C-alpha positions as CSV (number, residue, x, y, z in Angstrom):
1,M,0.8,11.2,-44.6
2,T,0.4,10.9,-40.8
3,T,-1.6,8.2,-39.2
4,E,-3.9,9.0,-36.3
5,P,-2.9,7.1,-33.2
6,S,-5.2,4.3,-32.3
7,K,-7.6,4.9,-29.4
8,W,-7.2,3.0,-26.1
9,N,-8.9,-0.4,-25.9
10,V,-8.7,-3.7,-24.1
11,T,-5.6,-4.7,-26.0
12,D,-3.8,-1.9,-24.2
13,I,-4.5,-3.4,-20.7
14,P,-1.1,-4.3,-19.1
15,D,-0.5,-7.8,-18.0
16,Q,-2.6,-8.4,-14.9
17,T,-1.0,-11.7,-13.9
18,G,-0.8,-12.1,-10.1
19,R,-3.5,-9.5,-9.5
20,T,-6.8,-10.0,-7.8
21,A,-9.9,-8.0,-8.6
22,V,-13.5,-7.9,-7.3
23,V,-16.2,-6.6,-9.6
24,T,-19.7,-6.0,-8.2
25,G,-22.8,-6.6,-10.3
26,A,-20.6,-8.8,-12.5
27,N,-23.1,-11.3,-14.1
28,S,-24.2,-9.1,-17.0
29,G,-23.7,-5.8,-18.9
30,L,-20.7,-3.6,-18.0
31,G,-19.8,-5.9,-15.1
32,I,-19.2,-9.1,-17.1
33,A,-17.5,-7.1,-19.8
34,T,-15.1,-5.8,-17.1
35,V,-14.6,-9.3,-15.8
36,Q,-13.8,-10.7,-19.3
37,A,-11.2,-8.0,-20.0
38,L,-9.4,-8.2,-16.6
39,A,-9.4,-12.0,-16.6
40,G,-8.3,-12.1,-20.2
41,A,-5.3,-10.0,-19.2
42,G,-4.4,-12.5,-16.5
43,A,-6.1,-11.2,-13.3
44,H,-8.0,-13.5,-10.9
45,V,-11.5,-11.9,-10.8
46,V,-14.2,-12.4,-8.2
47,L,-17.7,-11.9,-9.6
48,A,-19.6,-10.4,-6.6
49,V,-23.3,-11.0,-7.5
50,R,-26.7,-11.1,-5.9
51,D,-27.6,-14.4,-7.6
52,P,-24.8,-16.9,-7.5
53,K,-26.5,-19.2,-10.1
54,R,-26.6,-16.3,-12.6
55,G,-23.1,-15.5,-11.7
56,E,-21.9,-19.0,-12.3
57,A,-23.6,-19.0,-15.7
58,A,-21.8,-15.8,-16.6
59,A,-18.5,-17.0,-15.3
60,A,-18.7,-20.1,-17.4
61,G,-18.3,-18.0,-20.5
62,V,-15.1,-16.2,-19.2
63,R,-11.7,-17.2,-20.3
64,G,-9.3,-16.9,-17.3
65,S,-9.3,-17.3,-13.6
66,V,-12.6,-16.4,-12.0
67,E,-14.8,-17.3,-9.1
68,V,-18.3,-16.3,-7.9
69,R,-19.3,-15.0,-4.5
70,R,-22.6,-13.8,-3.3
71,L,-23.1,-10.1,-2.5
72,D,-26.4,-8.2,-2.1
73,L,-25.6,-4.5,-1.9
74,A,-29.2,-3.8,-0.8
75,D,-28.5,-5.8,2.4
76,L,-25.8,-4.6,4.7
77,A,-25.6,-8.0,6.4
78,S,-24.7,-9.5,3.0
79,V,-22.1,-6.8,2.5
80,R,-20.5,-7.5,5.9
81,E,-20.6,-11.3,5.3
82,F,-18.8,-10.8,1.9
83,A,-16.1,-8.5,3.3
84,G,-15.7,-10.6,6.5
85,S,-14.9,-13.7,4.5
86,W,-12.2,-12.0,2.5
87,R,-8.6,-13.2,3.0
88,G,-5.4,-11.9,1.6
89,D,-4.7,-8.9,-0.6
90,L,-7.1,-7.3,-3.1
91,D,-5.5,-5.3,-5.8
92,L,-8.6,-3.8,-7.3
93,L,-12.2,-3.2,-6.3
94,V,-14.6,-2.2,-9.0
95,N,-17.9,-0.8,-7.6
96,N,-19.9,-1.4,-10.7
97,A,-23.3,-2.8,-9.6
98,G,-26.3,-0.5,-9.7
99,V,-30.0,0.0,-10.2
100,M,-31.5,2.7,-12.3
101,N,-34.8,4.6,-12.3
102,V,-36.6,1.9,-10.4
103,P,-40.1,2.3,-8.8
104,E,-40.0,3.5,-5.2
105,S,-38.8,0.8,-2.9
106,A,-36.4,0.2,0.0
107,T,-33.4,-1.9,0.8
108,K,-33.5,-4.5,3.5
109,D,-32.1,-1.8,5.9
110,G,-34.9,0.7,4.9
111,F,-32.9,3.0,2.6
112,E,-34.3,4.2,-0.7
113,M,-33.3,1.5,-3.1
114,Q,-31.1,3.5,-5.5
115,F,-29.2,5.5,-2.9
116,G,-29.0,2.4,-0.7
117,T,-27.7,0.1,-3.4
118,N,-25.6,2.4,-5.6
119,H,-24.0,4.4,-2.8
120,L,-24.4,3.1,0.7
121,G,-23.8,-0.6,-0.2
122,H,-20.6,0.3,-2.0
123,F,-19.6,2.7,0.7
124,A,-19.8,-0.1,3.3
125,L,-18.2,-2.6,1.1
126,T,-15.2,-0.4,0.2
127,N,-14.5,0.6,3.8
128,L,-14.8,-3.0,5.1
129,L,-12.4,-4.3,2.3
130,L,-10.1,-1.3,2.5
131,P,-7.5,-2.9,4.8
132,H,-7.0,-5.6,2.1
133,I,-6.9,-3.2,-0.9
134,T,-3.4,-2.6,-2.3
135,D,-3.9,-0.6,-5.4
136,R,-7.2,1.2,-6.2
137,V,-11.0,1.5,-6.0
138,V,-12.9,2.3,-9.1
139,T,-16.6,3.4,-8.7
140,V,-18.9,3.6,-11.6
141,S,-20.9,6.8,-11.7
142,S,-23.0,8.3,-14.6
143,G,-23.5,11.4,-16.6
144,A,-26.8,11.5,-14.8
145,H,-25.0,13.1,-11.9
146,K,-25.4,16.4,-13.8
147,M,-28.8,15.9,-15.3
148,P,-31.0,19.0,-15.9
149,G,-32.4,20.3,-12.6
150,T,-29.0,20.4,-10.9
151,P,-28.9,17.2,-8.9
152,Y,-27.9,17.5,-5.3
153,I,-27.8,15.4,-2.2
154,H,-31.1,15.7,-0.3
155,F,-29.5,15.7,3.1
156,D,-32.7,16.5,4.8
157,N,-34.6,13.6,3.1
158,L,-32.1,11.1,1.6
159,N,-34.9,8.6,1.1
160,L,-36.9,11.2,-0.8
161,A,-40.0,10.3,1.2
162,G,-43.0,12.0,-0.1
163,E,-41.1,13.4,-3.1
164,Y,-39.8,10.3,-4.8
165,A,-39.0,10.5,-8.5
166,P,-37.0,7.7,-10.1
167,M,-34.7,9.9,-12.1
168,T,-34.1,12.2,-9.1
169,A,-33.2,9.3,-6.9
170,Y,-30.8,7.8,-9.6
171,S,-29.1,11.2,-10.2
172,Q,-28.6,11.6,-6.4
173,S,-27.1,8.2,-6.1
174,K,-24.7,8.8,-9.0
175,L,-23.7,12.2,-7.6
176,A,-23.1,10.4,-4.3
177,N,-20.7,8.0,-6.1
178,L,-18.5,10.9,-7.2
179,L,-18.6,12.7,-3.8
180,F,-17.7,9.3,-2.2
181,T,-14.7,9.0,-4.5
182,L,-13.6,12.5,-3.8
183,E,-13.7,12.1,0.0
184,L,-12.2,8.6,-0.1
185,Q,-9.2,9.9,-2.0
186,R,-8.8,12.7,0.4
187,R,-8.8,10.3,3.4
188,L,-6.4,7.8,1.7
189,A,-3.9,10.6,0.9
190,E,-4.2,12.0,4.4
191,S,-3.6,8.6,5.9
192,G,-0.4,8.1,3.9
193,S,-1.8,5.3,1.7
194,S,-0.9,4.9,-1.9
195,V,-4.2,3.3,-2.7
196,R,-6.2,5.4,-5.1
197,A,-9.9,6.1,-5.5
198,L,-11.1,6.8,-9.0
199,A,-14.5,7.0,-10.8
200,A,-15.7,6.3,-14.3
201,H,-18.9,6.4,-16.4
202,P,-19.7,4.4,-19.5
203,G,-21.5,7.0,-21.5
204,Y,-24.6,5.6,-23.1
205,A,-24.2,1.8,-23.1
206,A,-26.9,-0.7,-23.9
207,T,-27.3,-2.9,-20.8
208,N,-30.0,-4.6,-18.8
209,L,-30.0,-1.5,-16.5
210,Q,-32.5,0.4,-18.6
211,S,-35.0,-2.4,-18.7
212,H,-36.1,-1.9,-15.0
213,D,-37.1,1.8,-15.5
214,A,-40.3,2.7,-13.6
215,S,-41.7,4.5,-16.7
216,A,-43.0,2.4,-19.5
217,L,-42.5,5.3,-21.9
218,R,-38.8,5.7,-20.9
219,R,-38.3,1.9,-21.2
220,A,-39.7,2.1,-24.8
221,L,-37.5,5.1,-25.7
222,M,-34.4,3.5,-24.2
223,W,-35.2,0.2,-26.0
224,A,-35.1,2.2,-29.3
225,S,-32.1,4.3,-28.3
226,N,-30.1,1.2,-27.3
227,R,-30.4,-0.1,-30.8
228,V,-29.6,3.2,-32.6
229,V,-27.5,5.4,-30.3
230,A,-25.9,3.3,-27.6
231,Q,-22.5,1.6,-27.7
232,D,-22.3,-2.0,-26.5
233,S,-21.3,-3.1,-23.0
234,K,-17.7,-3.9,-24.0
235,A,-17.2,-0.3,-25.2
236,G,-19.1,1.0,-22.2
237,A,-16.7,-0.9,-19.9
238,L,-13.6,0.8,-21.4
239,P,-13.7,3.9,-19.1
240,T,-13.9,1.6,-16.0
241,L,-11.0,-0.5,-17.3
242,Y,-9.0,2.6,-18.1
243,A,-9.5,3.8,-14.6
244,A,-8.6,0.4,-13.3
245,V,-5.2,-0.1,-15.0
246,Q,-3.8,3.2,-16.1
247,D,-1.5,5.3,-14.0
248,L,-3.9,8.1,-13.2
249,P,-4.1,10.6,-10.2
250,G,-6.4,9.8,-7.4
251,A,-10.0,11.2,-7.7
252,S,-9.7,11.0,-11.5
253,Y,-13.0,10.7,-13.5
254,V,-13.0,8.8,-16.7
255,G,-15.6,8.7,-19.5
256,P,-15.9,8.5,-23.3
257,D,-14.3,11.1,-25.5
258,G,-17.2,11.4,-28.0
259,L,-19.9,14.0,-28.3
260,G,-21.7,14.6,-25.0
261,E,-19.5,11.8,-23.5
262,M,-22.1,9.4,-24.8
263,R,-19.7,7.0,-26.6
264,G,-16.1,6.8,-27.6
265,A,-12.6,6.0,-26.2
266,P,-11.9,6.5,-22.5
267,T,-10.4,9.9,-21.4
268,L,-10.4,12.1,-18.3
269,V,-13.6,14.0,-18.1
270,G,-15.1,16.8,-16.0
271,R,-17.7,16.6,-13.2
272,S,-20.4,19.0,-12.1
273,P,-19.7,21.7,-9.4
274,A,-21.9,19.7,-7.1
275,A,-19.7,16.6,-7.5
276,S,-16.6,18.7,-6.8
277,D,-17.8,20.1,-3.5
278,P,-15.4,18.9,-0.7
279,A,-17.8,20.1,2.1
280,A,-20.7,18.1,0.6
281,A,-18.3,15.1,0.2
282,R,-17.3,15.2,3.9
283,R,-20.9,15.7,5.0
284,L,-22.1,12.7,2.9
285,W,-19.3,10.6,4.3
286,T,-20.3,11.4,7.9
287,V,-24.0,10.6,7.1
288,S,-23.0,7.4,5.3
289,E,-21.0,6.2,8.3
290,E,-23.9,6.9,10.6
291,L,-26.4,5.1,8.3
292,T,-24.3,2.0,7.7
293,G,-22.3,1.8,10.9
294,V,-19.1,1.4,8.8
295,A,-16.2,3.8,9.2
296,F,-13.0,4.5,7.4
297,P,-10.5,2.0,8.7
298,Q,-7.3,4.0,8.6
299,P,-5.5,1.5,6.3
300,V,-1.8,0.8,6.8
301,P,0.2,2.9,4.3
302,V,1.4,0.9,1.3
303,S,4.8,1.7,-0.1
304,A,4.9,3.0,-3.7
């Protein structure tokens, strides 16, 4: 009788001793689960959070080497301050923070909140930190990048002014995460860097993210689904962790292996045609540089 091989989990994370990681949005949900796993494997992990008090409370429950630093991705001045204070090497950046289906609002710089936080904030942070990064950047996207209705980047109206819909804005921001990863990997390879850009999505994980939905009906439905269908945040963090520590090609996209990629063990998954469009990825990059004032820094190649 043969035994089915066990599925990948946190016990398969290689020793991370001597490595440093930054995890954005790290005080709850997928973020704190990612921190716990990396710190538990020996990494020094920086919790990059909007509210340091909440970050400290979360960090207090983590076994391992951690610290808390303030970062508000909805404020480019905060992003610049965080990156400007960084010293030394950074092995891993996990772009995990995000907002989902929130009512129409704007970042401090005037960008639509979901696009500004989920994409532009991480775009600026990654490029500002890139000269310090030695291994990889993992950006958390979502299956919502291919929701019904064929999400696309609204280049003529990125803020969705006059046509805002929470789910449309969220889908656009998650599609932007994948296009960002695609173009970042292209630029890294072209520059001769061995740093890799990867993406992951958690499937359906029960986190605080759903509690801020603009629709009371959707909040109620997701409250119920979180208790019946969703996996917990530790399981939801596995694709991110897999992308963070496994030897995968640049631009890989990791998600759960279960039905509809809703739950399960991490594996390489597909993306929509819109998320695989190199022309759109280059156009989004150019627009993002113009909006944030942050450009690709041409990192010094790192020997393999």
